[in-house]
C-alpha positions in Angstrom: 117.7 -72.6 -56.3 117.0 -73.6 -52.7 115.7 -71.2 -50.7 117.7 -71.2 -47.3 115.1 -71.9 -44.5 115.3 -72.9 -40.1 117.3 -75.6 -39.8 114.7 -77.2 -38.1 113.1 -77.8 -41.1 113.1 -81.7 -42.8 114.1 -79.9 -46.3 112.7 -83.1 -48.2 109.9 -83.5 -46.7 107.1 -81.3 -48.7 104.5 -81.3 -45.8 107.5 -79.8 -43.3 108.5 -77.3 -45.9 104.7 -75.7 -46.8 104.3 -75.7 -43.1 107.5 -73.4 -42.3 106.9 -71.5 -45.1 103.6 -70.8 -44.8 102.4 -71.6 -41.3 105.1 -71.6 -38.6 105.3 -67.4 -37.4 102.7 -66.0 -38.9 100.5 -64.1 -36.6 96.7 -66.4 -35.5 94.3 -64.5 -34.3 91.6 -66.7 -34.9 89.9 -68.1 -31.5 89.2 -71.8 -33.0 92.3 -72.1 -34.8 94.6 -70.8 -31.8 92.8 -73.3 -29.7 93.3 -76.5 -32.1 97.0 -75.7 -32.6 97.3 -75.6 -28.6 95.4 -78.8 -28.8 97.7 -80.2 -31.3 101.4 -78.8 -29.3 99.4 -80.8 -26.9 99.5 -84.1 -28.1 102.7 -83.2 -29.5 104.6 -83.1 -25.8 107.0 -85.9 -25.7 107.1 -86.5 -29.0 108.6 -84.3 -33.1 106.3 -82.2 -34.0 106.6 -83.7 -37.7 104.5 -86.2 -36.0 101.9 -84.4 -35.1 101.9 -82.6 -38.9 102.0 -85.5 -40.5 98.7 -86.9 -38.5 96.7 -83.3 -38.5 94.4 -84.3 -40.9 93.7 -87.4 -38.9 93.1 -85.5 -35.7 90.7 -82.6 -37.7 88.7 -85.5 -39.0 88.4 -87.5 -35.0 87.9 -84.5 -33.3 85.3 -83.1 -35.5 87.0 -80.3 -37.1 88.2 -79.2 -33.9 85.1 -77.9 -33.2 85.1 -76.9 -29.5 81.7 -77.1 -28.9 81.6 -80.4 -30.1 84.7 -81.8 -28.7 83.1 -80.5 -25.3 80.2 -82.9 -25.4 82.3 -86.0 -26.3 81.8 -88.9 -23.6 82.9 -92.5 -23.2 81.5 -93.8 -26.6 83.7 -91.0 -28.3 87.3 -91.3 -25.8 86.8 -95.2 -27.1 86.7 -94.3 -30.4 89.8 -92.4 -30.4 91.6 -94.8 -28.5 91.0 -97.0 -30.9 92.0 -94.7 -33.8 95.5 -95.7 -35.2 95.5 -91.9 -37.3 96.2 -89.6 -34.1 98.1 -90.0 -30.4 96.5 -92.6 -28.7 97.1 -91.2 -25.3 94.1 -91.2 -23.2 95.7 -88.5 -20.9 95.7 -86.1 -23.9 92.4 -87.3 -25.4 90.9 -86.1 -22.2 92.9 -83.1 -21.8 91.1 -82.0 -25.1 88.0 -82.7 -24.3 88.6 -80.7 -21.1 90.2 -78.1 -23.3 87.2 -77.6 -25.3 85.0 -77.0 -21.9 87.5 -74.2 -20.9 87.7 -72.5 -24.5 83.9 -72.1 -24.0 84.2 -70.2 -21.0 87.1 -68.1 -22.0 85.2 -67.2 -25.2 82.5 -66.1 -23.5 84.7 -63.3 -21.8 85.0 -59.7 -23.1 88.7 -61.0 -25.3 87.4 -64.3 -25.8 90.3 -67.0 -26.2 92.2 -64.6 -29.0 92.7 -62.3 -26.4 92.9 -64.5 -23.6 96.5 -65.7 -25.7 97.6 -62.8 -27.1 97.6 -60.9 -23.6 101.0 -62.3 -22.5 102.3 -60.6 -25.4 100.5 -57.1 -25.4 98.7 -58.4 -28.3 101.6 -57.9 -30.6 104.5 -60.2 -32.1 107.8 -60.5 -30.2 109.9 -60.0 -33.4 113.1 -61.8 -32.6 116.3 -62.1 -34.6 118.0 -65.3 -34.0 121.3 -66.1 -35.9 121.0 -69.6 -35.1 119.0 -72.0 -34.0 121.4 -72.1 -31.1 120.0 -68.1 -30.5 116.2 -69.8 -29.8 115.2 -70.4 -26.5 113.6 -73.3 -25.5 110.9 -71.1 -23.0 110.9 -67.4 -21.9 109.2 -65.1 -19.6 106.3 -64.9 -21.9 105.7 -68.9 -22.6 106.2 -69.4 -18.3 102.6 -66.5 -18.0 101.1 -68.4 -20.5 101.5 -71.9 -19.1 100.6 -70.8 -15.8 97.5 -68.7 -17.0 96.6 -71.9 -18.6 97.1 -74.2 -16.3 95.2 -72.1 -13.3 92.1 -72.5 -16.0 92.6 -75.9 -15.7 94.0 -77.2 -19.0 96.6 -79.9 -19.5 100.0 -80.2 -21.4 100.7 -77.0 -21.4 104.3 -76.5 -19.6 106.4 -73.5 -20.6 108.1 -75.3 -23.5 105.1 -76.2 -25.3 103.8 -72.6 -24.5 106.7 -71.7 -26.4 106.9 -73.7 -29.2 102.7 -72.7 -29.8 103.7 -69.2 -29.5 106.4 -69.9 -32.1 104.1 -71.7 -34.2 100.8 -69.2 -34.0 103.3 -66.3 -34.2 103.0 -64.4 -30.8 106.7 -64.9 -31.1 108.8 -65.4 -34.3 112.0 -66.9 -34.2 112.7 -67.1 -37.9 116.3 -67.0 -38.0 117.7 -64.3 -40.3 119.0 -66.3 -43.3 115.7 -67.6 -43.6 113.7 -66.7 -46.5 111.0 -65.8 -44.5 112.8 -63.8 -42.2 111.4 -60.2 -42.0 113.1 -57.5 -40.2 109.8 -56.3 -38.8 105.9 -57.4 -38.6 104.8 -53.6 -40.1 
């Protein structure tokens, strides 16, 4: 018996199926995990998510496990090594944005609510649970993703427009957009 899933899932790809079933749309509160996901969403700009998902482990290796304290210290030698790494997306702009994002993360993490609180504040610290009947009912951006984009850009983040932010919010469970026919859909999160 096959399970119903959201229409964007490549059903023949076990990695994509596992990502959809076990990660996507589940509320994520860990600051470092949120930062990693935001960086990966930035690398995805102009590409498909499956491309990034297939390279995620190579990204983790290349960026020292997405340890922001280590990434913040990256210099020209590390940048050149990343640009030569065929396992990741070799965009100088995206690599530089990730290094900058590590430094910005450090600043935000020292604030009272930390990075997780900074991110979750755009949804009042509660997931928004939508009830889309089909993918056509799922927006590409919302007022909340526009607000998150503006907050991130104001702090100096790059590759974080409203569409990228909405995809990030969906992935991190700030917004739950499983279609109502999907086996992961839940009427509420309580």
